[in-house]
C-alpha positions as CSV (number, residue, x, y, z in Angstrom):
1,M,-121.2,-80.7,-13.1
2,T,-121.6,-83.1,-10.0
3,Q,-125.5,-83.8,-9.5
4,Q,-124.5,-85.6,-6.3
5,G,-125.4,-82.0,-5.3
6,V,-128.6,-81.1,-6.6
7,R,-131.9,-82.3,-4.9
8,W,-135.3,-81.4,-6.6
9,T,-138.6,-81.0,-4.5
10,A,-141.2,-83.7,-4.4
11,D,-143.4,-81.1,-6.2
12,Q,-140.6,-80.9,-9.1
13,V,-140.3,-84.2,-9.4
14,L,-144.4,-84.4,-9.7
15,A,-144.9,-81.7,-12.1
16,L,-143.3,-84.1,-14.9
17,A,-146.3,-86.5,-14.6
18,P,-148.5,-87.3,-17.2
19,D,-151.5,-87.6,-15.1
20,A,-153.1,-87.1,-12.0
21,A,-153.1,-91.4,-11.7
22,S,-149.9,-91.0,-12.3
23,R,-148.8,-88.8,-9.5
24,K,-150.7,-90.6,-6.9
25,A,-149.2,-93.9,-7.9
26,G,-146.0,-92.2,-7.9
27,S,-145.9,-91.0,-4.8
28,K,-146.9,-94.1,-3.5
29,L,-143.3,-95.7,-4.7
30,G,-141.5,-92.6,-3.2
31,T,-140.3,-94.8,-0.3
32,A,-137.4,-97.3,0.6
33,G,-139.7,-100.3,0.9
34,P,-140.6,-101.3,-2.8
35,W,-136.6,-100.4,-4.4
36,S,-133.7,-101.9,-3.9
37,E,-130.3,-101.8,-5.4
38,S,-130.8,-98.0,-5.9
39,G,-128.2,-96.1,-7.2
40,S,-127.2,-92.6,-8.5
41,S,-124.1,-91.2,-10.3
42,D,-122.3,-87.7,-10.1
43,E,-123.4,-87.7,-14.0
44,G,-126.8,-87.7,-13.3
45,T,-128.5,-91.1,-13.2
46,V,-130.5,-92.5,-10.9
47,W,-131.0,-96.1,-11.1
48,G,-133.1,-98.7,-9.1
49,L,-135.0,-102.1,-9.0
50,C,-138.9,-102.1,-8.0
51,K,-140.6,-104.7,-6.9
52,G,-143.7,-105.5,-8.7
53,S,-146.4,-108.0,-9.1
54,G,-144.4,-110.1,-11.3
55,S,-141.5,-112.4,-10.0
56,K,-138.8,-109.9,-11.4
57,P,-138.6,-106.7,-10.4
58,Y,-138.8,-103.7,-12.9
59,Q,-135.5,-102.3,-13.8
60,T,-136.2,-98.6,-13.5
61,V,-133.2,-96.3,-14.6
62,V,-133.8,-91.7,-15.0
63,D,-131.4,-89.6,-16.9
64,I,-131.4,-86.0,-14.9
65,A,-128.4,-84.6,-17.2
66,D,-130.3,-84.8,-20.4
67,A,-130.3,-82.2,-22.7
68,A,-133.7,-82.5,-23.3
69,G,-135.2,-82.9,-19.6
70,P,-135.0,-86.2,-17.6
71,A,-135.0,-89.3,-20.0
72,Y,-136.5,-92.3,-18.7
73,K,-136.6,-96.5,-19.1
74,C,-138.6,-98.9,-17.1
75,S,-139.6,-102.6,-17.4
76,C,-142.6,-102.2,-16.5
77,P,-145.3,-102.3,-19.8
78,S,-146.9,-99.1,-18.7
79,R,-147.5,-96.8,-22.1
80,K,-146.8,-93.3,-19.6
81,F,-144.2,-91.3,-19.6
82,P,-142.7,-91.1,-17.4
83,C,-144.2,-93.8,-15.7
84,K,-145.4,-94.3,-12.0
85,H,-141.5,-96.4,-11.2
86,A,-139.8,-93.5,-12.6
87,L,-141.5,-90.6,-10.6
88,G,-141.3,-93.2,-7.6
89,L,-137.5,-93.2,-8.0
90,L,-137.1,-89.8,-8.7
91,L,-139.3,-88.5,-4.8
92,L,-137.1,-91.4,-2.9
93,W,-133.9,-89.7,-5.1
94,A,-135.6,-86.3,-4.1
95,G,-136.1,-87.2,-0.8
96,E,-133.9,-87.7,2.7
97,D,-130.0,-87.8,1.7
98,G,-128.5,-91.4,1.6
99,A,-131.5,-92.8,0.5
100,V,-130.3,-93.5,-2.8
101,P,-126.3,-93.8,-2.2
102,S,-123.9,-92.6,-4.9
103,G,-122.2,-95.7,-6.9
104,Q,-121.3,-97.1,-9.9
105,A,-124.5,-97.9,-12.8
106,P,-125.4,-101.6,-13.7
107,D,-124.4,-103.1,-16.6
108,W,-128.5,-103.1,-18.0
109,A,-128.2,-99.2,-16.7
110,E,-125.2,-98.6,-18.3
111,E,-126.4,-100.3,-21.9
112,W,-129.7,-97.9,-21.8
113,L,-127.4,-94.8,-21.4
114,A,-124.8,-96.1,-23.7
115,G,-127.6,-96.0,-26.7
116,R,-128.9,-92.9,-25.9
117,R,-126.0,-91.4,-26.4
118,K,-125.2,-92.9,-29.2
119,R,-128.0,-91.8,-30.9
120,T,-127.6,-88.1,-29.6
121,E,-124.5,-88.3,-31.1
122,E,-126.2,-89.6,-34.6
123,K,-128.7,-87.0,-34.5
124,R,-126.5,-84.0,-34.0
125,A,-124.5,-85.3,-37.2
126,A,-127.5,-86.1,-38.9
127,G,-129.0,-81.9,-38.0
128,A,-125.0,-80.9,-39.1
129,A,-125.0,-82.8,-42.6
130,G,-128.5,-80.8,-43.6
131,S,-132.0,-82.8,-44.7
132,P,-132.2,-83.9,-48.1
133,A,-135.7,-82.7,-48.5
134,A,-134.1,-79.2,-48.3
135,A,-131.8,-80.1,-51.1
136,D,-134.1,-79.2,-53.5
137,P,-135.5,-75.3,-53.1
138,E,-137.6,-75.4,-56.8
139,A,-139.6,-78.1,-55.8
140,A,-140.2,-77.1,-51.9
141,R,-140.8,-73.7,-53.6
142,R,-143.6,-75.5,-56.2
143,R,-144.9,-77.4,-52.9
144,A,-145.7,-74.2,-50.9
145,E,-147.5,-72.6,-53.9
146,R,-149.9,-75.5,-53.9
147,R,-150.1,-75.4,-51.0
148,A,-151.4,-71.4,-50.7
149,E,-153.8,-71.9,-53.6
150,R,-155.4,-74.5,-51.7
151,I,-155.4,-72.3,-48.5
152,T,-156.8,-69.4,-50.6
153,A,-159.8,-71.5,-51.9
154,G,-160.4,-72.7,-48.4
155,A,-160.4,-69.4,-47.1
156,A,-162.9,-68.1,-49.7
157,E,-165.3,-71.0,-49.2
158,L,-165.1,-70.0,-45.6
159,E,-166.1,-66.8,-46.0
160,Q,-169.2,-67.2,-48.0
161,R,-170.1,-69.8,-45.3
162,L,-169.7,-67.1,-42.7
163,T,-172.0,-64.6,-44.8
164,D,-174.4,-67.3,-45.2
165,L,-174.6,-67.8,-41.5
166,L,-174.8,-63.5,-40.6
167,R,-177.3,-63.4,-43.2
168,A,-179.6,-65.9,-42.3
169,G,-179.5,-64.5,-38.2
170,L,-177.4,-66.3,-35.5
171,A,-180.4,-68.2,-34.6
172,S,-179.8,-70.7,-37.2
173,A,-176.5,-71.9,-35.9
174,E,-178.2,-73.0,-32.8
175,Q,-181.2,-75.2,-35.3
176,A,-178.1,-76.4,-37.5
177,G,-176.3,-78.1,-34.5
178,Y,-172.5,-79.5,-34.3
179,G,-172.5,-80.9,-37.8
180,L,-172.4,-77.6,-39.8
181,W,-169.3,-77.0,-38.4
182,E,-167.7,-80.2,-38.2
183,E,-168.4,-80.4,-42.0
184,T,-166.9,-76.7,-42.8
185,A,-163.9,-77.7,-40.5
186,A,-163.4,-81.1,-42.8
187,R,-163.5,-78.7,-46.1
188,M,-160.6,-76.6,-44.0
189,V,-158.2,-79.9,-43.4
190,D,-158.7,-80.5,-47.1
191,A,-157.7,-76.9,-48.0
192,Q,-154.7,-77.7,-45.8
193,A,-155.4,-75.0,-43.5
194,P,-155.4,-77.0,-40.4
195,G,-155.8,-73.6,-37.8
196,L,-158.5,-72.8,-40.0
197,A,-160.0,-76.1,-39.2
198,A,-160.0,-75.8,-35.6
199,R,-161.1,-72.2,-35.4
200,A,-164.3,-73.7,-37.3
201,R,-164.6,-76.7,-35.2
202,E,-164.6,-74.6,-32.1
203,L,-167.6,-72.7,-33.3
204,G,-169.8,-75.6,-32.8
205,A,-169.7,-75.7,-29.3
206,I,-170.6,-71.9,-28.7
207,P,-174.3,-71.9,-29.6
208,A,-176.6,-73.1,-26.8
209,S,-173.7,-72.7,-24.4
210,G,-175.4,-70.9,-21.9
211,P,-176.3,-67.2,-21.2
212,G,-174.8,-64.8,-23.7
213,W,-173.8,-67.2,-26.4
214,P,-174.9,-65.2,-29.5
215,V,-172.3,-62.3,-28.7
216,R,-169.4,-64.8,-28.2
217,L,-170.4,-66.7,-31.5
218,L,-170.2,-63.3,-33.1
219,E,-166.6,-62.1,-31.3
220,E,-165.4,-65.8,-33.0
221,C,-166.6,-65.4,-36.2
222,A,-165.3,-62.0,-36.4
223,L,-161.4,-63.1,-35.8
224,L,-162.2,-65.7,-38.2
225,H,-163.5,-63.6,-40.9
226,L,-160.1,-61.7,-39.7
227,L,-157.8,-64.3,-40.7
228,D,-159.8,-65.3,-43.4
229,Q,-159.0,-61.6,-44.7
230,A,-155.4,-61.3,-43.2
231,W,-154.7,-64.4,-45.5
232,L,-156.6,-63.3,-48.7
233,R,-154.2,-59.8,-48.7
234,R,-151.1,-61.1,-46.7
235,E,-148.5,-59.6,-49.2
236,R,-149.7,-56.0,-48.2
237,L,-148.8,-57.0,-44.3
238,P,-145.8,-55.9,-42.7
239,D,-143.2,-59.2,-42.3
240,G,-144.2,-60.0,-38.7
241,L,-147.9,-60.2,-38.9
242,A,-147.6,-62.1,-41.9
243,A,-145.5,-64.7,-40.4
244,T,-148.1,-65.0,-37.6
245,V,-151.1,-65.1,-40.1
246,R,-149.1,-67.7,-41.5
247,S,-148.7,-69.3,-38.2
248,R,-152.4,-69.0,-37.3
249,I,-153.4,-70.6,-40.6
250,G,-151.5,-73.4,-39.7
251,L,-148.4,-73.1,-42.1
252,P,-145.1,-74.9,-40.6
253,G,-142.4,-72.8,-39.2
254,S,-139.1,-73.1,-38.1
255,A,-137.0,-71.7,-35.2
256,D,-134.9,-70.0,-37.7
257,G,-134.8,-66.9,-35.2
258,P,-130.7,-66.3,-33.6
259,S,-130.2,-68.4,-30.7
260,L,-130.0,-66.9,-26.9
261,R,-128.1,-68.8,-24.1
262,D,-129.4,-67.5,-21.1
263,S,-129.6,-69.4,-17.3
264,W,-133.9,-70.2,-18.1
265,L,-136.2,-70.4,-15.6
266,V,-138.8,-73.5,-15.5
267,L,-141.7,-71.0,-14.7
268,A,-144.6,-73.7,-15.9
269,Q,-145.6,-76.9,-17.3
270,Y,-148.9,-78.6,-18.3
271,D,-150.8,-80.8,-20.4
272,T,-153.8,-80.2,-23.0
273,T,-155.5,-83.1,-24.6
274,D,-157.8,-84.0,-27.5
275,T,-158.7,-87.2,-29.4
276,K,-155.4,-87.2,-31.5
277,L,-152.9,-85.1,-29.9
278,T,-151.6,-84.1,-26.3
279,T,-149.6,-80.8,-26.4
280,R,-147.3,-79.8,-23.8
281,R,-146.7,-76.1,-22.9
282,I,-143.7,-75.0,-21.0
283,W,-142.7,-71.4,-20.1
284,L,-138.9,-70.7,-19.6
285,Y,-137.9,-67.1,-18.1
286,G,-134.6,-66.2,-18.8
287,T,-133.3,-64.7,-16.2
288,E,-130.7,-62.2,-17.8
289,S,-132.2,-61.5,-20.6
290,D,-135.7,-60.8,-18.6
291,R,-137.2,-63.0,-21.4
292,T,-140.1,-65.3,-21.6
293,S,-140.5,-68.1,-24.2
294,L,-142.6,-71.1,-24.7
295,L,-141.5,-74.8,-25.6
296,L,-144.2,-76.5,-27.6
297,S,-143.9,-80.3,-27.1
298,Y,-146.3,-83.2,-28.8
299,G,-147.3,-87.0,-27.7
300,A,-149.7,-88.9,-29.6
301,A,-153.1,-89.4,-28.0
302,G,-152.8,-91.5,-24.6
303,R,-148.9,-90.6,-24.6
304,A,-147.2,-87.6,-22.9
305,P,-144.8,-85.6,-24.8
306,E,-140.8,-86.5,-24.6
307,L,-140.2,-83.3,-23.6
308,A,-140.5,-82.5,-19.7
309,L,-138.7,-79.9,-17.3
310,P,-139.4,-79.9,-13.7
311,V,-140.6,-76.3,-12.8
312,G,-138.6,-74.2,-10.6
313,L,-135.8,-75.2,-11.7
314,A,-133.2,-73.3,-14.0
315,L,-131.2,-74.5,-17.1
316,E,-128.1,-73.1,-18.7
317,A,-129.4,-73.8,-22.9
318,E,-129.7,-72.0,-26.1
319,V,-133.5,-71.1,-27.0
320,S,-134.0,-70.1,-30.9
321,A,-137.5,-67.9,-31.5
322,F,-139.9,-68.7,-34.2
323,P,-140.8,-66.3,-36.8
324,G,-144.4,-64.0,-36.0
325,A,-145.0,-60.5,-34.4
326,G,-144.6,-60.4,-30.9
327,Q,-144.0,-64.7,-31.2
328,L,-142.8,-66.4,-27.6
329,R,-142.6,-70.0,-29.0
330,A,-139.2,-71.1,-29.2
331,A,-137.0,-74.0,-29.5
332,L,-134.5,-75.6,-26.8
333,G,-131.2,-75.6,-28.3
334,E,-128.2,-76.5,-26.8
335,Q,-128.0,-77.4,-23.0
336,F,-124.6,-76.8,-21.1
337,A,-125.7,-78.2,-17.6
338,P,-128.2,-80.3,-16.2
339,P,-131.2,-78.4,-14.6
340,S,-130.6,-77.3,-11.0
341,P,-131.9,-75.5,-8.3
342,T,-132.2,-71.1,-8.1
343,A,-133.0,-68.5,-6.2
344,A,-134.0,-66.3,-9.4
345,R,-137.4,-65.3,-9.9
346,P,-139.4,-63.7,-12.5
347,R,-139.8,-59.9,-12.6
348,G,-143.6,-58.9,-11.6
349,V,-145.7,-56.5,-12.5
350,T,-149.3,-55.0,-11.4
351,T,-152.5,-55.9,-12.1
352,A,-153.1,-53.0,-14.1
353,Q,-149.7,-53.5,-16.0
354,A,-150.6,-56.8,-16.9
355,A,-154.3,-56.2,-18.5
356,A,-152.1,-53.2,-20.8
357,R,-149.7,-56.1,-21.6
358,Y,-152.0,-58.1,-23.0
359,G,-153.5,-55.6,-25.1
360,E,-150.6,-54.4,-26.3
361,A,-149.9,-57.7,-27.5
362,L,-153.2,-58.2,-29.6
363,R,-152.1,-55.0,-31.6
364,H,-149.4,-57.9,-33.0
365,D,-151.6,-60.7,-32.7
366,P,-155.5,-60.3,-32.8
367,W,-155.9,-63.6,-32.3
368,L,-153.9,-64.3,-29.0
369,E,-156.0,-66.1,-26.6
370,A,-153.2,-65.1,-23.9
371,V,-150.0,-63.5,-22.7
372,P,-147.8,-65.1,-20.4
373,V,-147.6,-62.6,-16.6
374,T,-145.9,-62.6,-13.5
375,L,-147.9,-60.8,-11.0
376,E,-146.2,-59.2,-8.0
377,R,-147.8,-58.6,-4.5
378,V,-151.4,-60.1,-5.4
379,V,-153.6,-62.1,-2.8
380,P,-156.3,-64.6,-3.9
381,A,-159.9,-63.2,-2.9
382,P,-163.4,-64.7,-3.2
383,D,-165.2,-62.1,-5.5
384,G,-169.0,-63.4,-5.3
385,D,-169.1,-66.8,-6.7
386,S,-165.7,-66.3,-8.6
387,W,-162.3,-65.6,-7.7
388,Q,-159.9,-62.8,-8.3
389,L,-156.4,-61.9,-7.5
390,A,-156.5,-58.3,-5.8
391,D,-153.2,-56.1,-6.1
392,A,-152.3,-55.9,-2.5
393,D,-151.1,-52.2,-3.4
394,A,-153.8,-50.8,-5.7
395,D,-157.3,-51.1,-5.8
396,S,-157.5,-53.1,-9.4
397,A,-157.5,-56.9,-9.6
398,L,-157.6,-59.3,-12.2
399,P,-160.6,-62.3,-12.2
400,L,-159.5,-65.7,-12.4
401,T,-161.1,-67.6,-15.1
402,P,-163.6,-70.5,-14.9
403,T,-160.6,-72.9,-16.1
404,A,-158.7,-72.1,-13.3
405,R,-162.1,-71.9,-10.8
406,S,-162.5,-75.7,-11.2
407,R,-158.9,-76.9,-10.9
408,P,-157.4,-77.6,-7.2
409,G,-154.6,-75.4,-7.9
410,L,-156.8,-72.4,-6.4
411,W,-157.0,-74.2,-3.6
412,R,-152.9,-74.3,-3.2
413,L,-152.6,-70.9,-3.9
414,V,-154.9,-69.6,-1.2
415,A,-153.1,-72.0,1.5
416,L,-149.7,-70.6,0.5
417,S,-151.0,-66.9,0.6
418,G,-153.0,-67.1,3.9
419,G,-154.4,-63.8,3.0
420,A,-150.9,-62.4,2.4
421,P,-149.1,-61.2,-1.0
422,V,-148.0,-63.8,-3.0
423,K,-146.1,-63.4,-6.4
424,V,-147.5,-65.7,-9.2
425,F,-146.7,-66.3,-12.8
426,G,-149.8,-67.6,-15.1
427,E,-151.9,-66.7,-18.7
428,L,-153.9,-63.9,-18.8
429,G,-156.3,-63.3,-21.4
430,H,-159.7,-62.2,-22.5
431,R,-161.8,-64.5,-20.1
432,G,-159.3,-63.6,-17.2
433,F,-156.0,-65.2,-16.0
434,T,-154.9,-68.6,-14.9
435,P,-152.5,-68.7,-12.0
436,L,-150.2,-71.5,-13.1
437,T,-147.0,-71.1,-10.2
438,A,-146.6,-68.8,-7.6
439,W,-144.2,-68.3,-4.6
440,P,-144.4,-66.8,-1.0
441,E,-143.1,-63.4,-0.2
442,G,-139.3,-63.8,0.8
443,A,-137.5,-67.0,0.3
444,G,-139.6,-69.9,-0.5
445,E,-139.5,-72.9,-3.1
446,P,-142.0,-72.0,-5.9
447,V,-145.3,-74.1,-5.9
448,S,-147.3,-75.6,-9.4
449,L,-151.0,-74.5,-9.3
450,C,-151.0,-76.9,-12.6
């Protein structure tokens, strides 16, 4: 595929940035001033030399056609991925025609590309050969049984702790402080149940968190109790729900569902971080299958995940689903063409239909925080001290989550709308709707709100 005819927008490039600081620094490098010997190839490679503080310019190369999204290499010491130089180079390439001319890649860029191709082929060959660890199914079965026994013991202990809390009264949680739940979470880690540990740790932040905290604590305790009981009675559950419970407990799963080839529109991409891990969520929409899928990618603390796809572009690829009732998570498989512009948009629903969709999803997964939804013809409007998305053609609306109200993306959405209806993709849960991407009425490029 000829890459020279494919031009991204600045928003699509900046959506790849690992943080706000990188977006700001990369934007400053998106002009011709600091660059020399820049060029691009029809195969989807962009390269250039960027003047820095040292005597030697930084060598920067980007493989746009990489199967897992753009791949980057820069001689700068930054640990961010992509660095500001890669972002600046892509912004220069995405700008005016001729700013990055077509040409032959220099030796240093070709050497990196050749190494990447070799490693990709080696991974494919290793995957075809199979994993040695899977050669002994009996040993794997015994390991799984031992872990299940540990989780069962942990779930029983957690049930007793929840019982003690309710017997003593919710006010005792405020007096006990965060240490009680941190110690409980540590016990669940020992039981090899990271899902239970994460939920127990979240309980510690609820007491004294504002008006109505006892109700919120009781709700979360009930969901944790439900997960405990589902695990203890997993043999009685339907296969799909049992797979969901295993996933919520924290047992690893594999994307062993049938692969689906489609033209996948990249709807949104954003990161969440904690002290140990950065999690990247990428939402895809199959333009032919009308299916929404979620890709998850992880990076160690302080490092962005490797998988990055530009919002608003579409890629011809296969994805495979993970097991579980109503499971949307999938794994990206073979990619047949690099991401390219598309006029496709996801099919939208009304605010009332979106609320019904979330309720239906809870039947299959009671622990679901939110579902992906595209709202058709909504208008952002203030609602007292809050904001909502009002249906332009009906007397209904969805409130925005506190997280959405604190992001600058809200004001981009308001500016894009200007009081007129827009199409908005986001996540809808019990706390409200979080907008992630929006499109104006008629023709127009998507606007990332993350």
